[in-house]
Every structure is written in C-alpha cells, then in structure tokens.
C-alpha positions as CSV (number, residue, x, y, z in Angstrom):
1,M,-12.2,14.1,3.7
2,F,-15.7,13.3,2.5
3,S,-16.6,16.7,1.0
4,C,-15.5,15.4,-2.4
5,V,-17.1,11.9,-2.2
6,K,-18.1,10.9,-5.8
7,P,-21.6,9.5,-6.3
8,Y,-21.4,6.0,-7.7
9,E,-23.4,5.7,-11.0
10,D,-24.2,9.4,-10.5
11,Q,-26.8,8.4,-7.9
12,N,-27.3,11.2,-5.4
13,Y,-28.6,9.8,-2.2
14,S,-30.2,12.9,-0.8
15,A,-32.0,13.7,-4.1
16,L,-33.3,10.1,-4.5
17,K,-34.5,10.0,-0.9
18,R,-36.4,13.3,-1.2
19,A,-38.0,12.1,-4.4
20,C,-39.2,8.9,-2.8
21,L,-40.6,10.7,0.2
22,R,-42.4,13.2,-2.0
23,R,-44.0,10.4,-4.0
24,K,-44.5,8.3,-0.9
25,V,-42.9,5.2,-2.4
26,L,-40.0,3.0,-1.3
27,F,-36.8,3.2,-3.4
28,E,-36.0,0.6,-6.0
29,D,-32.5,0.7,-7.3
30,P,-32.4,0.3,-11.2
31,Y,-28.7,-0.2,-11.2
32,F,-28.8,-3.2,-8.8
33,P,-32.3,-4.7,-9.3
34,A,-33.8,-7.5,-7.2
35,T,-33.1,-10.1,-9.9
36,D,-30.8,-13.1,-10.4
37,D,-28.4,-10.9,-12.3
38,S,-27.6,-9.2,-9.0
39,L,-26.9,-12.6,-7.5
40,Y,-24.9,-14.5,-10.1
41,Y,-22.7,-13.9,-13.1
42,K,-22.5,-17.6,-14.0
43,G,-23.9,-21.0,-12.9
44,S,-27.4,-22.0,-12.0
45,P,-29.3,-19.9,-9.4
46,G,-30.1,-22.9,-7.1
47,P,-33.0,-22.4,-4.6
48,T,-35.6,-19.8,-5.4
49,V,-34.5,-16.6,-3.9
50,R,-37.1,-14.0,-2.8
51,W,-36.0,-10.4,-2.3
52,K,-37.6,-8.9,0.8
53,R,-37.4,-5.7,2.7
54,P,-36.4,-5.8,6.4
55,K,-40.0,-5.0,7.5
56,D,-41.1,-8.1,5.7
57,I,-38.4,-10.3,7.4
58,C,-39.0,-9.2,11.0
59,E,-40.7,-6.8,13.2
60,D,-39.0,-3.6,14.4
61,P,-36.0,-3.7,11.9
62,R,-32.9,-1.7,13.0
63,L,-29.6,-0.7,11.5
64,F,-27.9,-1.4,14.8
65,V,-29.1,-3.4,17.8
66,D,-27.1,-2.5,21.0
67,G,-24.5,-0.7,19.0
68,I,-22.1,-2.3,16.5
69,S,-19.7,-5.1,17.3
70,S,-17.4,-7.6,15.6
71,H,-19.7,-10.3,17.0
72,D,-22.6,-9.1,14.9
73,L,-21.4,-10.7,11.7
74,H,-22.0,-14.2,10.3
75,Q,-20.9,-15.4,6.9
76,G,-23.6,-16.6,4.5
77,Q,-23.7,-18.8,1.5
78,V,-21.2,-16.9,-0.6
79,G,-17.5,-17.6,0.0
80,N,-16.6,-14.2,1.2
81,C,-15.0,-14.8,4.6
82,W,-12.4,-12.3,3.5
83,F,-15.0,-9.6,3.3
84,V,-16.8,-10.6,6.6
85,A,-13.4,-10.7,8.4
86,A,-12.7,-7.2,7.2
87,C,-16.1,-6.1,8.4
88,S,-15.4,-7.7,11.8
89,S,-12.2,-5.6,12.0
90,L,-14.1,-2.5,10.8
91,A,-16.8,-2.9,13.5
92,S,-14.2,-2.6,16.2
93,R,-13.1,0.9,15.0
94,E,-15.8,3.5,15.6
95,S,-13.9,6.2,13.7
96,L,-13.7,3.9,10.7
97,W,-17.1,2.4,10.5
98,Q,-18.7,5.8,10.8
99,K,-16.9,6.8,7.6
100,V,-18.1,3.7,5.8
101,I,-21.7,4.1,7.2
102,P,-22.2,7.9,6.9
103,D,-25.2,9.7,8.5
104,W,-25.8,6.5,10.5
105,K,-28.2,8.1,12.9
106,E,-30.2,9.6,10.1
107,Q,-30.2,6.3,8.2
108,E,-31.5,4.4,11.3
109,W,-35.2,3.3,11.4
110,D,-37.4,5.7,13.4
111,P,-40.5,3.9,14.7
112,E,-42.0,7.2,15.6
113,K,-41.7,8.6,12.1
114,P,-42.6,5.7,9.7
115,N,-43.3,8.2,6.9
116,A,-39.7,9.3,7.0
117,Y,-38.5,5.9,5.8
118,A,-37.8,5.6,2.1
119,G,-36.1,2.2,1.8
120,I,-32.8,3.7,0.7
121,F,-29.3,3.6,2.2
122,H,-25.9,4.7,1.2
123,F,-22.3,3.7,2.1
124,H,-18.8,5.0,1.4
125,F,-15.9,3.0,0.0
126,W,-12.4,4.0,-1.0
127,R,-11.9,2.9,-4.6
128,F,-8.9,3.6,-6.8
129,G,-7.8,6.8,-5.1
130,E,-11.2,8.4,-4.3
131,W,-14.2,7.8,-1.9
132,V,-17.4,6.8,-3.7
133,D,-20.9,7.0,-2.3
134,V,-22.9,3.8,-3.2
135,V,-26.7,4.0,-3.0
136,I,-28.8,0.8,-2.6
137,D,-32.4,-0.1,-1.8
138,D,-33.2,-2.3,1.2
139,R,-34.4,-5.4,-0.7
140,L,-32.3,-8.3,0.5
141,P,-32.1,-11.9,-0.9
142,T,-33.8,-14.5,1.3
143,V,-34.7,-18.2,1.3
144,N,-37.5,-19.3,3.6
145,N,-37.6,-15.8,5.0
146,Q,-33.9,-16.1,6.1
147,L,-31.1,-13.9,4.8
148,I,-28.8,-16.1,2.7
149,Y,-25.7,-13.9,2.8
150,C,-24.1,-11.9,5.6
151,H,-26.4,-11.6,8.6
152,S,-26.3,-10.5,12.3
153,N,-26.8,-12.4,15.6
154,S,-30.0,-10.3,16.0
155,R,-32.7,-11.1,13.5
156,N,-33.7,-7.5,13.3
157,E,-30.2,-6.0,12.8
158,F,-29.3,-5.2,9.2
159,W,-26.2,-3.0,9.0
160,C,-23.9,-5.9,7.9
161,A,-26.3,-7.2,5.3
162,L,-26.7,-3.7,3.8
163,V,-23.0,-3.0,3.7
164,E,-22.5,-6.3,2.0
165,K,-25.1,-5.4,-0.6
166,A,-23.5,-2.1,-1.4
167,Y,-20.1,-3.8,-1.7
168,A,-21.7,-6.5,-4.0
169,K,-23.1,-3.6,-6.2
170,L,-19.5,-2.3,-6.6
171,A,-18.3,-5.8,-7.5
172,G,-21.2,-6.4,-10.0
173,C,-23.1,-9.1,-8.1
174,Y,-23.0,-11.1,-4.9
175,Q,-21.2,-14.0,-6.6
176,A,-18.3,-11.7,-7.6
177,L,-17.5,-11.6,-3.8
178,D,-16.7,-15.3,-3.8
179,G,-13.0,-15.9,-3.2
180,G,-11.5,-12.4,-2.7
181,N,-8.7,-10.8,-0.8
182,T,-9.1,-9.4,2.7
183,A,-6.5,-6.8,1.9
184,D,-8.7,-5.3,-0.8
185,A,-11.7,-4.9,1.6
186,L,-9.5,-3.4,4.3
187,V,-8.2,-0.8,1.9
188,D,-11.7,-0.1,0.6
189,F,-12.9,0.6,4.1
190,T,-10.0,2.9,5.1
191,G,-8.1,4.3,2.2
192,G,-5.0,2.9,3.9
193,V,-2.3,0.7,2.3
194,S,-2.2,-3.1,2.9
195,E,1.1,-4.8,3.8
196,P,1.1,-8.6,3.5
197,I,3.5,-10.6,5.6
198,D,4.4,-14.2,4.8
199,L,4.9,-15.8,8.2
200,T,6.3,-19.0,6.7
201,E,8.8,-17.5,4.4
202,G,10.0,-15.2,7.2
203,D,10.3,-18.1,9.6
204,F,8.8,-16.0,12.4
205,A,7.8,-19.1,14.4
206,N,11.5,-20.0,15.0
207,D,13.2,-16.7,15.0
208,E,12.3,-15.0,18.3
209,T,14.0,-11.7,17.4
210,K,12.2,-11.3,14.1
211,R,8.9,-12.4,15.8
212,N,9.3,-9.8,18.6
213,Q,10.0,-7.1,16.0
214,L,6.9,-8.1,14.0
215,F,4.7,-8.1,17.0
216,E,5.8,-4.5,17.8
217,R,4.9,-3.5,14.3
218,V,1.5,-5.2,14.5
219,L,0.8,-3.7,17.9
220,K,1.7,-0.2,16.5
221,V,-0.7,-0.6,13.5
222,H,-3.5,-1.8,15.9
223,S,-2.9,1.0,18.4
224,R,-3.0,3.6,15.7
225,G,-6.3,2.5,14.3
226,G,-5.2,0.1,11.5
227,L,-7.0,-3.1,10.6
228,I,-5.4,-6.5,10.6
229,S,-6.3,-10.0,9.4
230,A,-4.7,-13.5,9.4
231,S,-5.2,-16.6,7.3
232,I,-3.8,-20.1,6.6
233,K,-3.0,-20.8,3.0
234,A,-4.9,-23.7,1.3
235,M,-2.4,-25.4,-1.0
236,T,-5.1,-27.5,-2.8
237,A,-8.8,-27.2,-3.5
238,A,-9.4,-30.1,-1.0
239,D,-7.7,-27.9,1.7
240,M,-10.2,-25.1,1.3
241,E,-12.1,-24.6,4.6
242,A,-10.6,-27.9,6.0
243,R,-10.6,-27.8,9.8
244,L,-7.3,-28.6,11.5
245,A,-7.0,-30.6,14.7
246,C,-6.3,-27.4,16.6
247,G,-9.7,-26.0,15.5
248,L,-8.4,-23.5,12.9
249,V,-9.6,-23.5,9.3
250,K,-7.5,-23.5,6.2
251,G,-8.1,-21.1,3.3
252,H,-10.1,-19.0,5.7
253,A,-9.7,-15.3,6.7
254,Y,-9.8,-14.4,10.4
255,A,-10.1,-10.8,11.8
256,I,-7.6,-9.7,14.4
257,T,-9.7,-7.8,16.8
258,D,-7.2,-7.0,19.6
259,V,-3.4,-7.0,20.1
260,R,-1.9,-6.6,23.5
261,K,0.8,-7.5,26.0
262,V,-0.9,-9.5,28.7
263,R,0.4,-9.2,32.3
264,L,0.8,-12.6,33.9
265,G,0.4,-13.3,37.7
266,H,-2.0,-12.1,40.4
267,G,-2.1,-9.1,42.7
268,L,1.1,-7.1,43.5
269,L,3.3,-10.0,42.4
270,A,2.0,-9.5,38.8
271,F,2.6,-5.7,39.0
272,F,6.2,-6.0,40.3
273,K,7.2,-9.0,38.3
274,S,6.0,-7.4,35.1
275,E,6.1,-10.6,33.1
276,K,4.0,-10.1,29.9
277,L,2.9,-12.3,27.1
278,D,2.4,-11.1,23.5
279,M,-1.1,-12.1,22.5
280,I,-3.6,-11.7,19.7
281,R,-7.4,-12.0,19.6
282,L,-8.9,-13.4,16.4
283,R,-12.4,-14.0,15.2
284,N,-13.8,-16.6,12.8
285,P,-16.3,-14.9,10.4
286,W,-18.5,-18.0,10.8
287,G,-19.2,-17.0,14.5
288,E,-18.1,-20.5,15.6
289,R,-15.3,-23.0,15.4
290,E,-12.5,-21.7,17.5
291,W,-8.9,-22.4,18.3
292,N,-8.7,-25.2,20.9
293,G,-5.0,-25.0,21.9
294,P,-3.2,-23.1,24.6
295,W,-5.1,-19.9,25.8
296,S,-8.4,-21.1,24.1
297,D,-11.6,-20.2,26.0
298,T,-11.5,-23.1,28.5
299,S,-7.7,-23.4,28.6
300,E,-6.1,-23.8,32.1
301,E,-3.5,-21.2,31.0
302,W,-6.0,-18.5,31.9
303,Q,-5.3,-19.3,35.6
304,K,-2.0,-17.4,35.1
305,V,-3.9,-14.2,34.5
306,S,-5.8,-12.3,37.2
307,K,-9.6,-11.9,37.0
308,N,-9.2,-8.2,36.5
309,E,-6.9,-8.7,33.5
310,R,-9.3,-11.2,32.0
311,E,-12.1,-8.7,32.3
312,K,-10.0,-6.1,30.5
313,M,-9.4,-8.5,27.7
314,G,-13.1,-9.5,27.4
315,V,-12.4,-13.2,27.8
316,T,-15.6,-15.2,27.4
317,V,-16.3,-18.9,27.5
318,Q,-18.7,-19.5,24.6
319,D,-18.4,-20.7,21.0
320,D,-18.8,-17.2,19.4
321,G,-15.9,-17.6,17.0
322,E,-13.6,-15.3,19.0
323,F,-10.5,-16.5,20.8
324,W,-7.0,-15.6,22.0
325,M,-3.6,-17.0,21.0
326,T,0.0,-16.2,21.8
327,F,1.7,-14.4,19.0
328,E,4.2,-17.3,18.8
329,D,1.3,-19.7,18.1
330,V,-0.1,-17.3,15.5
331,C,3.2,-17.4,13.7
332,R,3.4,-21.2,14.0
333,Y,-0.1,-22.0,12.7
334,F,-1.0,-19.1,10.4
335,T,0.8,-18.5,7.2
336,D,-0.1,-14.9,6.4
337,I,-0.9,-11.6,8.2
338,I,-2.3,-8.5,6.4
339,K,-1.7,-5.2,8.0
340,C,-3.8,-2.3,6.7
341,R,-1.9,0.8,7.7
342,L,-3.7,4.2,8.0
343,I,-1.0,6.5,6.8
344,N,-1.0,9.7,8.8
345,T,-0.7,12.7,6.5
346,S,-2.0,15.2,9.0
347,Y,0.2,18.2,10.0
348,L,-1.5,18.3,13.4
349,S,-0.5,15.0,15.0
350,I,1.7,13.8,17.8
351,H,2.6,10.7,15.8
352,K,4.8,10.4,12.7
353,T,3.3,12.1,9.7
354,W,4.0,11.3,6.0
355,E,4.0,13.2,2.8
356,E,2.0,11.5,0.1
357,A,2.4,11.7,-3.6
358,R,-0.5,10.1,-5.6
359,L,-0.3,9.6,-9.3
360,R,-2.5,7.8,-11.8
361,G,-1.0,5.9,-14.7
362,A,-1.7,3.2,-17.3
363,W,-0.1,0.3,-19.1
364,T,-1.0,0.9,-22.8
365,R,0.0,-0.9,-26.0
366,H,1.4,0.9,-29.0
367,E,3.2,-0.3,-32.1
368,D,5.8,2.5,-31.8
369,P,8.3,1.5,-29.1
370,R,8.7,5.1,-28.0
371,Q,5.0,5.3,-27.2
372,N,4.4,1.8,-25.9
373,R,3.9,1.6,-22.2
374,S,3.4,-2.1,-21.6
375,G,6.8,-3.6,-21.6
376,G,6.5,-6.3,-19.0
377,C,9.0,-7.1,-16.1
378,I,12.8,-7.1,-16.3
379,N,12.7,-10.6,-17.7
380,H,11.8,-8.9,-21.0
381,K,14.9,-6.7,-21.4
382,D,14.0,-5.5,-24.9
383,T,10.8,-3.9,-23.8
384,F,11.2,-3.3,-20.0
385,F,12.1,0.4,-20.4
386,Q,9.0,1.1,-22.4
387,N,7.0,0.9,-19.2
388,P,5.8,4.1,-17.3
389,Q,8.5,5.6,-15.2
390,Y,8.2,7.8,-12.1
391,I,11.0,9.8,-10.4
392,F,11.2,10.8,-6.7
393,D,13.8,12.2,-4.3
394,V,14.9,11.1,-0.9
395,K,16.1,14.4,0.7
396,K,17.3,13.1,4.1
397,P,20.6,11.2,4.7
398,E,18.3,8.1,4.9
399,D,14.5,7.8,4.9
400,E,11.9,5.2,5.1
401,V,9.8,5.1,1.9
402,L,6.4,3.4,1.5
403,I,5.3,2.6,-2.1
404,C,2.1,1.1,-3.2
405,I,0.7,0.5,-6.6
406,Q,-3.0,-0.5,-7.1
407,Q,-4.5,-1.6,-10.3
408,R,-8.1,-0.6,-11.2
409,P,-10.5,-3.2,-9.8
410,K,-11.8,-5.6,-12.4
411,R,-14.1,-7.8,-10.4
412,S,-17.1,-5.9,-11.7
413,T,-16.3,-7.2,-15.2
414,R,-16.3,-10.8,-14.2
415,R,-19.5,-11.6,-16.1
416,E,-17.7,-10.7,-19.3
417,G,-14.9,-13.0,-18.3
418,K,-12.4,-10.3,-17.6
419,G,-12.5,-10.0,-13.9
420,E,-9.1,-11.3,-12.7
421,N,-6.3,-9.1,-11.6
422,L,-3.0,-8.8,-13.6
423,A,0.2,-9.9,-12.1
424,I,1.9,-6.6,-11.2
425,G,5.0,-5.3,-9.4
426,F,7.7,-2.6,-9.6
427,D,11.4,-2.0,-9.5
428,I,13.2,1.0,-8.0
429,Y,16.5,2.2,-9.4
430,K,19.0,4.8,-8.0
431,V,19.7,7.2,-10.7
432,E,21.7,10.4,-11.4
433,E,20.9,13.4,-9.1
434,N,19.9,15.5,-12.1
435,R,17.9,13.0,-14.2
436,Q,15.0,14.6,-16.0
437,Y,14.4,12.1,-18.8
438,R,13.4,8.4,-19.0
439,M,15.9,5.6,-18.3
440,H,17.0,3.4,-21.3
441,R,19.5,1.1,-19.6
442,L,19.9,-0.6,-16.3
443,Q,21.3,1.3,-13.3
444,H,21.7,0.2,-9.7
445,K,18.6,-1.5,-8.4
446,A,17.7,-0.1,-5.0
447,A,14.7,-2.3,-4.3
448,S,12.0,-4.3,-5.9
449,S,8.5,-5.6,-5.0
450,I,7.1,-9.1,-5.4
451,Y,5.0,-9.8,-8.5
452,I,1.5,-11.0,-7.7
453,N,-1.9,-11.0,-9.2
454,S,-3.2,-8.9,-6.3
455,R,-5.1,-5.6,-6.6
456,S,-2.3,-3.8,-4.8
457,V,1.4,-4.4,-4.2
458,F,3.2,-2.7,-1.3
459,L,6.9,-2.2,-0.4
460,R,8.5,-0.6,2.6
461,T,12.2,0.3,2.1
462,D,14.9,2.4,3.6
463,Q,17.0,4.4,1.1
464,P,19.9,6.9,1.3
465,E,19.6,10.4,0.0
466,G,19.4,10.7,-3.8
467,R,17.1,10.4,-6.8
468,Y,15.2,7.3,-7.7
469,V,13.1,5.9,-10.6
470,I,10.1,3.6,-10.0
471,I,9.1,1.4,-12.9
472,P,5.7,-0.2,-12.3
473,T,5.0,-3.1,-14.7
474,T,2.8,-6.1,-15.5
475,F,4.6,-9.4,-15.3
476,E,4.0,-10.1,-19.0
477,P,4.4,-7.5,-21.8
478,G,1.4,-6.4,-23.8
479,H,-1.1,-6.4,-20.9
480,T,-3.1,-3.2,-20.4
481,G,-4.7,-1.6,-17.4
482,E,-4.8,1.5,-15.2
483,F,-3.0,1.9,-11.9
484,L,-2.6,4.2,-9.0
485,L,0.9,4.9,-7.6
486,R,1.2,6.2,-4.0
487,V,4.6,7.2,-2.5
488,F,5.0,8.1,1.2
489,T,8.1,9.8,2.5
490,D,9.0,11.9,5.5
491,V,9.5,15.1,3.5
492,P,8.0,15.9,0.1
493,S,9.6,13.7,-2.6
494,N,8.6,15.7,-5.7
495,C,7.4,12.5,-7.3
496,R,6.4,12.9,-10.9
497,E,6.2,10.9,-14.2
498,L,9.1,10.9,-16.7
499,R,7.4,11.4,-20.0
500,L,10.2,12.5,-22.4
501,D,13.0,10.2,-23.7
502,E,15.3,13.1,-24.4
503,P,15.4,17.0,-24.4
504,P,12.6,18.3,-26.6
505,H,13.1,20.2,-29.8
506,T,12.0,23.9,-29.5
507,C,12.1,27.0,-31.6
508,W,15.3,27.9,-29.9
509,S,17.1,24.7,-30.8
510,S,18.3,26.0,-34.1
511,L,19.7,29.1,-32.5
512,C,21.1,27.7,-29.2
513,G,21.9,24.3,-30.5
514,Y,20.5,20.9,-29.7
515,P,22.4,18.2,-27.6
516,Q,24.7,16.0,-29.7
517,Q,25.7,13.6,-27.0
518,V,24.7,12.4,-23.6
519,T,27.4,11.8,-20.9
520,Q,27.1,10.2,-17.5
521,V,29.7,11.0,-14.8
522,H,29.9,8.8,-11.7
523,V,32.1,10.1,-8.8
524,L,32.7,7.0,-6.8
525,G,34.9,6.0,-3.9
526,A,36.8,7.6,-1.0
527,A,38.8,10.9,-1.1
528,G,41.8,11.5,1.2
529,L,41.8,15.0,2.7
530,K,45.1,14.9,4.5
531,D,45.1,18.6,5.0
532,S,42.1,18.3,7.3
533,P,43.2,16.1,10.2
534,T,40.1,17.0,12.2
535,G,37.9,16.2,9.3
536,A,35.9,18.3,6.8
537,N,32.3,18.8,5.8
538,S,33.0,18.0,2.2
539,Y,30.9,17.6,-1.0
540,V,31.4,17.1,-4.7
541,I,30.1,19.3,-7.5
542,I,30.0,18.1,-11.1
543,K,29.7,20.8,-13.7
544,C,28.9,20.6,-17.5
545,E,27.7,23.4,-19.8
546,G,25.9,25.4,-17.1
547,D,24.3,22.3,-15.5
548,K,25.6,21.0,-12.2
549,V,25.1,18.1,-9.7
550,R,26.0,18.4,-6.0
551,S,26.5,15.4,-3.8
552,A,25.2,15.0,-0.2
553,M,27.6,16.4,2.4
554,Q,30.0,14.1,4.1
555,K,30.3,15.6,7.6
556,G,33.4,15.6,9.9
557,T,35.7,13.2,8.0
558,S,39.0,13.4,6.3
559,T,38.2,10.3,4.3
560,P,34.8,11.0,2.8
561,E,33.1,8.4,0.6
562,Y,31.3,9.8,-2.5
563,D,28.7,8.1,-4.7
564,V,27.2,10.7,-6.9
565,K,26.1,10.5,-10.6
566,G,25.2,13.1,-13.1
567,V,23.8,12.9,-16.6
568,F,24.5,15.7,-19.1
569,Y,23.0,16.4,-22.5
570,R,25.9,18.1,-24.2
571,K,25.7,20.6,-27.1
572,K,29.5,21.0,-27.2
573,P,31.1,17.6,-26.5
574,G,34.6,19.0,-26.9
575,Q,34.1,21.1,-23.7
576,P,35.4,19.6,-20.5
577,I,33.4,18.3,-17.5
578,T,34.6,19.8,-14.2
579,V,34.7,17.9,-10.9
580,Q,35.2,20.0,-7.7
581,I,35.5,19.2,-4.0
582,W,34.5,21.8,-1.5
583,N,34.6,22.1,2.3
584,H,31.4,23.5,3.8
585,R,31.8,26.4,6.3
586,V,29.3,28.6,8.0
587,L,30.3,31.9,6.3
588,K,32.1,30.8,3.1
589,D,32.8,27.3,1.7
590,K,36.4,26.5,1.1
591,F,37.5,25.3,-2.4
592,L,39.7,22.2,-2.1
593,G,40.4,21.4,-5.8
594,Q,39.1,20.5,-9.2
595,V,39.8,18.6,-12.3
596,H,38.7,19.0,-16.0
597,L,37.6,15.8,-17.7
598,K,37.2,15.2,-21.4
599,A,34.9,12.4,-22.4
600,D,36.1,10.8,-25.7
601,P,35.6,7.2,-27.0
602,D,38.7,6.0,-25.2
603,D,37.2,7.0,-21.9
604,L,34.1,4.8,-22.1
605,Q,33.6,2.8,-18.9
606,A,37.1,3.7,-17.8
607,L,37.7,4.2,-14.1
608,H,40.2,6.9,-13.3
609,T,41.9,8.0,-10.1
610,L,42.5,11.7,-10.4
611,H,44.6,14.1,-8.4
612,L,42.6,17.3,-8.3
613,R,44.4,20.5,-9.4
614,D,43.8,23.9,-7.8
615,R,41.7,26.0,-10.2
616,N,44.2,28.9,-9.9
617,S,47.2,26.8,-10.8
618,R,48.3,24.6,-13.6
619,Q,50.4,22.5,-11.2
620,P,49.0,19.8,-9.0
621,S,47.7,21.1,-5.8
622,D,49.7,20.5,-2.6
623,L,46.4,19.2,-1.3
624,P,46.6,15.4,-1.8
625,V,43.0,15.0,-2.7
626,T,42.1,12.0,-4.8
627,V,38.8,10.6,-6.0
628,A,37.7,8.0,-8.5
629,V,35.6,9.1,-11.5
630,R,33.8,6.9,-14.1
631,I,32.9,8.5,-17.4
632,L,30.2,7.0,-19.6
633,S,29.6,8.6,-23.0
634,S,27.7,7.9,-26.1
635,A,26.6,9.5,-29.3
636,S,23.0,8.3,-28.8
637,L,20.8,10.6,-26.8
638,M,18.7,7.6,-25.6
639,A,21.7,5.7,-24.2
640,V,21.1,6.3,-20.5
C-alpha cells in the first residue's frame, strides 16, 4: 500500500535525514518554520511562544513510553478535540498507527547512538485518494517550557505532539485545526470511509429494534478494525464545551475505544444465564471529566459483573477521561456517532470483500452550458444536468452499494479566507440498461445523499440489478472545486464518467448516417405466461437498429414483472422497434413472442398493452402473453 506514498512538498525524508547526519546538524523545516505563521492565520499570538526541541524540554525524550495508548493524549490550547479523539481511537489500533507512524522503531530516540539523531520525523496521512508522507522537524511550541498543544501523560513522550505538528502542517498552521470534524481525521488516518449517524433523527433511544441493529453495525466496524467517535451537538455558541449534569460535554468529540456485549452475573450462573448488556467505552480527549451516570467508574452497577469480566474490560476507578456506558444511554445522551469503515478490498480474506471504483472529478464553470460542470442541486432544474455524471452497474439481483464523495481539503487555504468546505451531495438515478451518454431529463430517483458542508458525504443503499447514474453536485450553482468519487460494490460496477451528450460525429457519419432521433422504450408491468403453469425463466429483449437491451431474468414464474428501459439513437426512425419475450433453457432458449413498435408523435408518453405475435406468423400467437410498453420519442438528440 505504501510503496506509492507521495512526498508532501516534495520533501524526501530519507534524503533530508542523510544530509543532516552528513553535515552534523539538526533538521529545520523551511516549509513549516518555527514562527508565528505556523501557529496562527489570524488574530493576535497571545503569550510568547518559544519553539523547543524535545531534548530542551526534558531529559531522555522518547517517541513512546511504555508503548502507545489512548490514555497518552491530552488536548492543548487549540480547539481540536476532534483530532485528539481520532488520535485516541488510532492509538488503540496497532495495525493503523503503524501506518500513520512509519518506521517507528527507526524514528525512536536511541540514547546509545546520539549521533544518529537528526531532529527529523515523518508521518503518513491519506489525503484525497492517496497517501502522503509529511516531513517535520522536532521543534515544538511551548510556554514556560510546557507544550501548549497536544501532549502526553509522560513529559518525555512525544509521539502525539509530533503527529499533531505534521497534521497542522497539512492544514497550514495549528490554528487551522481549531473546530474541525472527527470524521476527516479518521479518514486521514485510515483511508476508510466515514459514515455519520444522527442518533436524534433516527430516534434510536426509543426504538429498541433500530438501536439493536445499530449496535450490531457498530460492533462489526469495531471488530474489523474501524474507528468510531461520538459527540453531542452544541446548538449555540454558549453550549460549546458546556458540561451537562451527567458529566458529558456538549460540542465535544469523544473517542469510542471499545465495543462489547458484557456478560452479567457471577460464576456459572452468569455462564448459563447468558444475559448480556450492549456497552460502549468512551474517552474524553481532555483526559478528565467523565460520565457520572449508570456504569460510571464508581457506579454500583458494576456489582452485577464478575471481577474476571471487569478485568477483561479494563475497568479502572480514576479520573482518566475513560468510562463505560450502555449503548441505550449513548443513544439517549449523544446526538451523533461517526463510523470510519475500513473497506476490505483484499481478495484473500475470510470477511466480505468489496470492489472499489475511484474517480476524480471537478465542478467547473463555463459560459457554454454544454461545457459547464457546476449546475448546483436539483433545486436548480435549468442547470442541474450540467453537473458531472457517472454511470455504474449493479450486476446482482440486489446489491449493497457504498458511495462516498470527498471534496479536496481547503483548510490549508484558510489564511486567504477560502478555507471552508462547500455544501455538497449527490443523487442516484436508475436509467436505461444501455445508456452511454449524459442524462438531460429526470428519471427515477433511486437514492440521494444529504447536502452538507462536510469534506465527505457517504451513502449506503441497496439497489436492484440495473444501470445507475450518480450526479455529484454543490448545493448552489457556480461553485467550483475538485472531488473524489468512490463506489464500492460486491462485483465490479464498471463505474465511469459520462462525458458526451450525444453520439459523436466521425468520418463515417456521412457514409453510415448520423442519428436523427432518440427514442426511449420502457417495458413495464407483469406478463401472463399461461402456457407455462409451472413457471418460466423469462426475460425481455428490446431491439433497435442492431442495438439491443436485455432485462434481468425472472425465474420460475408464470407472471413475471418487468421493468426494463432502453434508449436508442436512431438513424432510420421509420424502422420498427422490436420487443421479444424469451424463456431461458439450459440448451436452447425458447422464443415466446414479439411485437414490432413504431414510435411516431402520436405515441409520445402513451402506455400500450400489447399482445405479442409469433415472429413466424402474422396472426396473434396462441400464447396469451401480454406486457405494457411505454414509448418516448423526440426529434432532439439531447432529450433524454
């Protein structure tokens, strides 16, 4: 995965370190200097900050002291609890933090080889579809010889302060980390996709069935190495970091460090009774101020759990910021949960694997409507179809589809006043099975995401077999920016961008003809196959000028239901369109009947029930096969 890590600002860690060792100097980063510009992008600096190297702050500095733990981190003066909460989650996953902190053994201080230290570190973050290697020096901002930002329990442990500095470099300065989104940091640490869950809107506190289903999903994400956080919305500025009577803090991000079903009772009674409670362990990035309700550290509820079970859970009675809650209480007191799913794309796995399509796109402005790609959401009907469009196929009878769009991070441009995210989202439309060109009118909406000014928007949806078009948009027209589209399906979806509005003109167009008309045929409704009392494996084929569309097979039924659309660019509008029904057999499919349709102006949007005729006879077939067909036709090539 990391063989193609891209050096940030073209700084090569190994080359820079070798150069410093050869010159016997400590590294000083010219791209993130030890100045106020690296601290603030606006406002007054406040107390005098002195940049110091770890060796000047304490004796015997270390990257890690007694390993790495979620208890190591404490938030500093910048309001980045979202980042510290994500780091707390990261620290609990060895496989993940070793990706973010590469070569961690080599980067550790070695007291026996002081001349091998060059004051340089590097860290990996996933940004906009690729891993980047961020190089920093070890100079850290202090006041009165104390770290003013993220710091560890141990005065001589520096991994969290150094990771924070590298992340601040990506953002432009430390102040740019003030007031961010935990989901962004979770994605940057893993390359996964973040799925936000609104606990209030979903009414999970009062709906036990929904709550149990959500807990199983949260447990699955945790058990498969994902990262999770929770928070309580602050509705007003006065609510920010306001402490509730239960001990929780509003407008504050908490790391979820464990998810488990806890066995209640003692001894054999607990084993045979098998009563379990859904529980979550959370951590306050401040390293203090805990939940004081049921199952808090000193709560009497812990008497219901055996000593052995408490030891497994790591229950401690100290104000370290970490505490347990029932999932029911989590849903009652918290408003949001963010799950960062690690999408398994490996072919060698015992768990479900996914096929990923990853495409880059952009919302761009242009005076020519045909070239404009910034049309805004569906509220702006005149320009909506000018947005980028992407097509993908669901190839199973029904499949779960995960879709995520991520806009290019803008926080690093905050000092120019351009650092806020655009409000983005996307709609998904079910289209004709053979569509190859851009949509120009509304079709059946299969799903849609929320619109939010977040860096990424995620949607999980179940869709039947067929072809779909994704239209990612900004909420308002005219806004520009780059985005990354990721589509995950069970089998390859052949996802690609639709660039052309209509068939292109080629050197053969004058000889072979160019389409004069576009026609859409929609076979919709149930067919009665009374000659097949035991049922048939039937399917529909629509043919037009050498092109054809085949529906999914309806297995073992004498009353199949069809919903198949085809769009045809016709060079000879006078020629008929043929609709056939076939019965699938192992050796040779059986022809059941067909009809020839002519699309003329009188047929526009007309719904016909047609008795199919046998292709070898002019008389109606004795097979009483009927199906409804809708014909849409227009002289304009850009009509559909």
